[in-house]
C-alpha positions in Angstrom: 16.2 -26.4 -16.7 14.3 -28.4 -14.1 11.4 -27.2 -12.1 12.4 -26.0 -8.5 9.1 -27.3 -7.1 8.9 -31.0 -8.0 6.3 -31.7 -5.3 3.7 -29.5 -7.1 3.6 -31.7 -10.2 0.1 -32.5 -11.4 -0.9 -35.6 -13.4 1.9 -36.6 -15.7 1.1 -36.5 -19.5 4.2 -37.4 -21.5 4.8 -35.3 -24.6 5.5 -37.1 -27.9 9.0 -38.2 -28.6 11.3 -35.6 -30.1 13.9 -36.2 -32.8 16.6 -34.3 -30.8 17.7 -35.3 -27.3 15.5 -33.9 -24.5 17.3 -31.6 -22.0 15.0 -32.6 -19.2 11.2 -32.4 -18.8 9.3 -30.1 -16.5 5.8 -31.4 -16.1 4.0 -28.8 -13.9 0.5 -28.6 -15.2 -2.6 -30.4 -14.0 -5.9 -31.2 -15.6 -4.2 -32.7 -18.7 -1.6 -30.0 -19.5 2.1 -30.5 -20.1 5.1 -28.2 -20.9 8.3 -28.8 -22.7 11.7 -27.4 -21.7 11.7 -25.4 -24.9 8.7 -23.2 -23.9 6.1 -25.0 -26.0 2.8 -25.9 -24.2 0.3 -28.6 -25.0 -3.1 -27.4 -23.7 -5.7 -30.0 -22.7 -6.9 -28.4 -19.4 -7.0 -25.2 -17.4 -5.6 -25.5 -13.9 -1.9 -24.6 -13.4 0.0 -25.7 -10.3 3.4 -24.1 -10.7 4.7 -21.3 -12.8 7.8 -20.3 -10.9 10.1 -22.0 -13.4 10.4 -19.9 -16.6 9.8 -22.9 -18.9 6.4 -23.5 -17.2 4.9 -20.1 -18.2 2.8 -19.2 -21.1 4.4 -17.5 -24.1 4.3 -14.6 -24.6 4.3 -13.8 -20.9 3.0 -10.2 -21.4 -0.3 -11.4 -23.1 -3.4 -11.4 -21.0 -5.0 -14.7 -20.2 -7.8 -14.0 -17.8 -8.8 -17.1 -15.9 -11.9 -17.3 -13.6 -10.9 -18.7 -10.2 -12.7 -19.1 -6.9 -11.1 -17.4 -3.8 -11.9 -18.2 -0.2 -13.3 -15.4 1.9 -10.5 -13.4 3.5 -7.9 -14.2 0.8 -6.9 -10.5 0.4 -6.5 -10.1 4.2 -3.3 -11.2 6.1 -3.6 -11.6 9.8 0.1 -12.4 10.3 1.9 -9.6 12.2 5.7 -9.1 11.9 8.0 -6.9 13.9 10.1 -5.5 11.0 7.9 -5.8 7.9 4.4 -6.1 6.7 2.5 -7.9 3.9 0.1 -6.2 1.6 -1.8 -7.1 -1.6 -1.4 -4.9 -4.6 -4.6 -5.0 -6.6 -3.3 -3.0 -9.5 -0.4 -5.4 -10.2 -2.1 -8.5 -8.8 0.7 -9.4 -6.5 1.5 -9.9 -2.8 4.3 -7.6 -1.6 6.5 -7.6 1.5 7.4 -4.1 2.6 10.1 -3.1 5.1 12.3 -0.2 6.0 16.1 -0.5 6.1 18.5 2.4 6.8 15.7 4.9 6.2 14.7 3.5 2.8 11.5 1.7 2.0 12.1 -1.7 0.3 9.6 -4.1 -1.2 9.8 -7.6 -2.7 6.8 -8.6 -4.9 5.4 -12.1 -5.4 3.2 -11.9 -8.5 0.2 -14.2 -8.8 1.0 -14.6 -12.5 4.4 -16.1 -11.6 3.7 -18.1 -8.4 0.0 -18.8 -8.6 -2.9 -17.7 -6.4 -2.1 -19.7 -3.2 1.6 -20.0 -3.7 2.2 -16.2 -4.0 0.7 -15.6 -0.6 2.5 -18.5 1.0 5.9 -17.4 -0.5 5.4 -13.8 0.7 4.7 -15.1 4.3 7.7 -17.3 4.2 10.0 -14.5 3.0 8.6 -12.1 5.7 9.3 -14.7 8.4 12.9 -15.1 7.2 13.3 -11.3 6.9 12.0 -10.8 10.5 14.5 -13.4 11.9 17.4 -11.8 10.0 16.6 -8.2 11.2 16.1 -9.4 14.8 19.6 -11.1 14.7 21.2 -8.0 13.2 19.7 -5.7 15.9 20.9 -8.1 18.6 24.3 -8.2 17.2 24.5 -4.4 16.9 23.3 -3.9 20.5 26.1 -6.3 21.7 28.7 -4.4 19.7 27.6 -1.1 21.1 27.6 -2.5 24.6 31.2 -3.7 24.2 32.4 -0.5 22.5 30.0 2.4 23.2 32.3 5.0 21.6 33.2 4.8 17.9 36.9 4.1 17.0 39.0 7.2 16.6 39.8 6.2 13.1 36.2 6.7 12.1 36.5 10.4 13.1 39.6 11.0 11.0 38.6 9.2 7.7 40.1 11.1 4.9 38.0 12.7 2.1 36.9 10.1 -0.5 36.8 7.2 2.1 33.4 6.5 3.7 31.9 3.6 5.7 28.9 1.9 4.1 26.7 0.6 6.9 24.6 -1.5 4.5 27.5 -3.5 3.1 29.6 -3.0 6.4 32.7 -2.0 4.5 34.9 1.0 3.8 34.4 2.5 0.3 37.2 4.4 -1.3 37.1 6.6 -4.4 40.3 6.5 -6.5 41.7 6.0 -10.0 42.7 2.9 -11.9 44.8 3.5 -15.0 43.7 7.1 -15.1 40.0 6.4 -14.8 37.8 7.0 -11.7 36.9 3.8 -9.8 35.5 2.8 -6.4 36.6 -0.1 -4.3 34.9 -1.6 -1.2 36.8 -3.3 1.6 34.8 -5.5 3.9 35.2 -4.8 7.6 34.0 -8.4 8.4 36.8 -9.9 6.3 39.7 -7.5 6.8 38.7 -6.1 10.2 37.6 -2.6 10.9 41.1 -1.1 11.0 42.5 -3.3 8.2 39.7 -2.4 5.8 40.2 1.3 6.6 44.0 1.0 5.9 43.4 -0.7 2.6 40.8 1.9 1.6 43.2 4.7 2.4 46.0 3.0 0.4 43.7 2.7 -2.6 42.7 6.3 -2.2 46.3 7.6 -2.1 47.7 5.0 -4.5 
């Protein structure tokens, strides 16, 4: 498994030759540290540049390894403002977290310092918040255009039979039926089959 962040590689210190073929190296430590793709770590320094890749982390991962670091003033404050989400630092779990509300439900995506590093965790959370903001803005614009073209819902939505519901998150019709005598659920995408086509397939699965 190769490291997804090759640009964060520190000074390269090659490990000793192995008797078995190497499956690819992942040199991600600085200050004289190197890691093997099998999870073993040779320690000759302290600073760590990248720990996103699983082979770059210490083993066992649950063990505490407190390291003294220097943080700049204002590290725990984020001045970036987003329209559909916000970024907060969780001191208990030591992680940056992106929070947003979707369909009345509070969602959160954590970026732990233990996994990404001190600076990278904050940078990754900001990048994810920017991407999330753009995506929600596009979805709202698309929904407003659909409502402008068709302000009234289709009549088929008012006469959906019991056991067939429309999932706005997945944008598909979900039908509850039975397969070989066992209860099952099937989802039919309105984007792929069309609104009426997905409803017809869901009704057929329900009755069949």
